[in-house]
C-alpha positions, 0 to 999 in steps of 0.5 A: 691736335698736336698743339701741346707739343709746341708748349712742351718743347718750349718748357723743355728748352727753358728747363734745359737752360736752368738744368745746365745753370745758364739761368734760374727761374728767378732770372728767366723771362719768356716772351712771344708775340702773335702765335708766340703770345698764345705760346707764352700764355699757355706756358705761363698758365701750365707752368707758372713756376717756370719763369720770373717774367712773362711777356705775351704780346698780341696773343690769342688767349681765349681759344674757346671763343676765338673763332667768334672774335677772330672771324677771319682766322680759323686755323685752330679749329672751332670749339663748337664743331665737336666735343673733342675739339672743345676739349682740345682747345680748352686744354691749352686755352690760356684764359681757361687754364688760369687757376685760383691760389696760383702765383703767376709770373710778373706779366706785361701783356702788350696789345694794339688797340686797332689790331685786326689780326688778334683783336685786343679783347683777347689781351684785355680779358687775359689781363683782367682774369689774371688781375682778378686772382693774382696776389700782390707779389707779382704784378699783371700789367696791360700795355695797349699801344694807341692807334696800333695794330698787330705791332709791325707798323710802329714808328721807331720812337714807338718801338723804342718806347715799347721796348724800354717799358718791356725791358724796364719791367723785366729787369725791375721784376728780377731785382736788377738795378744796374747794368754794369 
């Protein structure tokens, strides 16, 4: 029941970077995969002003239904077990905290179409929900790796392609045209 602490700690680390002038929100990208994908999804919906770019990968984004989708994984609890657990999971479930009339960071969601740990439907639903409300200023894109699972079994050229897309997206959204 202390999951929010991880999101708060991440937000505080990002705030530290901006307060100490290491960066600004216009040049901050946040990235995480798997449980880190959940982290990025939760942080970007709780603090959409924090970063210019969000890069969640293979994350759990529907915490109220994840126990039905991810029948092998039950470590987060079950929204159907009690009203208290429902409220707790809903409080940070990324897909359930998306709000209208909010500008979210430019977002590139990455998933694999054969992920058996975090089925891609989490990413598909998260992307579609964000795309349905997001203004045109910041794009919401979905990158699905074909014949891929949780992201660890990619061939080297596939890893290079994926990171070329991720870094290109990030730099473009920040307005960086050259790496001189």
